[in-house]
C-alpha positions, 0 to 999 in steps of 0.5 A: 499499500504506498504511503498518504501523505500528511495534508500539512506538509505545505501549510508552512509557504516560508519553507521554500526558497527560490533557486538562484534565479531560476522558477524552482523552489526548493525546500530551506532544509533537504535530505542528502542519502550519502549515508545510512541507504548502502545495502548494510542500512537499515532499509525499515529506517530509511522509508522512515527517514525519506517518508518523514521527511516528506511529511515534514514539507522536505521535496528535495532529496539529493543523492549519486551514483556512488553513494550506498555502500556499495556504489548505486545501493542508495540510489536503488533503495531511493527507488524501492521507496518511490515504487512502493511509497512515493508512485503517486507523489513524484510530481511533488519531488525533487530528486538529484544525482550526480556523476564524477567520482568512481563508479566503475572499473575501467576509463569510462567509470570516473571524472567528466568525459561525455562517454562517463557522464551520459552512461552513468545517469542513464544507470542511475534512472533504471536504478532508481526506475525514473525516466528523468531527474530533477537535478543532474549535477557534474560532481567534481572537475575533471583536470583532463577533460575539456569543460566545453565536453563535460558541459556540453555533455550535461546541456545535451541530458537536459535537453533529450529530456533526461535532466530538469537543470543541471548543477556543478558540485565542489568547484571553485568559483573561477571553474563555476564562472567559466562552466556557467558560460558554456552552459549559457551559450548552450541555452542551458542555465545551471541552476544550482552548486553542492559546496562542502560548507560548514562552520569550521570549512568557510571557503566558499565565503572568499570567492564562490558565494559572490560568483553564484549570487551575481550569476543568480546560481542556487547554492545547498551546501553539504556537510554542513555539520562536519560529518556530526561534529557540529552537534552534541555527539562530541563536546565530551568525548568520542563516542563509540558508536560516532563516525569519528571512532570508525577508521573508515570515513571523513571524520578522524580520530584525531581531529577531535582535539581536546583543543577543538572539544572546548571550542565545541562547547563554546559553541554549544553554550552560545546556541543555548543562548539563541534556544537553539542546538548547537546543530541547530545553531550551524545551520541557520548560520549557513542559512543566513548566507543570501546566495544559500537555497537550502541545506543538505542535512544527513540523518540516522533517525527522523529526530535528527530530521526535527531537531535540524528542521529546528533551525528555522526557528531563527536564522538571524544573528547578531553582530556579538553573536558573529563576532564570538563564532569569527574569534573561536573559529579563527585558529580551528 
């Protein structure tokens, strides 16, 4: 039996923001399927996350060809959920996927060639049981493939009806400007950019955010909580079931030093003074940026989604709060 979505899911119209200078609106908080949707994940929990997010007004679900593990597993999991529970709501969903990192062996399963991008998207559509995705990203710049080839493939993907919009991820400001110019000349606008951005990794502030705002390109940062570091999980140590305690992954145990935990506790006290959790304040701090359309969260349980949505209750920061945050993070 398919899911019957909550009738109140769209009650808050302020929950949606226009993506750059396009006609597309995205929820201010979107759900990423990078973790917790692989073959080893609890698919009952995955189902609860996706359906619960949709019932709360989250219409945008973000994937990539290599999400899992193994690569492709997250798209298969999401495709099963779509077919079983959300098929009737397809036109209410914004589904995105990407290609640009390793997906299969040999010379055609990585980077940014026309061969790879079009083949990868065809595979992604089959895994999810879709005729098209709403947004298709090039996942990272390719230093060896001409940008004209990569952007030409994206433009053709839109013309073929396999994606409604295209975007970039992990591109620097100058690369973004050049890619957007090529796409414009081909008659296809770059809709959105997905960079890594959080309180502890602010590289986008130097040039990229201003470039995106100037070009009318939306921005949806990933890893907004720095792999969970900007949460209450690491205030007093490294829990044994946490990401930092595991040998694999991007957050390493040696990164969570005693000195950094002390700074996290100070940030947590500032969040408390704002009547927010540390996670909520970290998300609100990103959403305060005019160039940011949405923020991409990950979750392992629906309670985390609810906590993250609480960030929207206050996204303004006083000069004093911002100065304190800058001072705490200046020597991170």
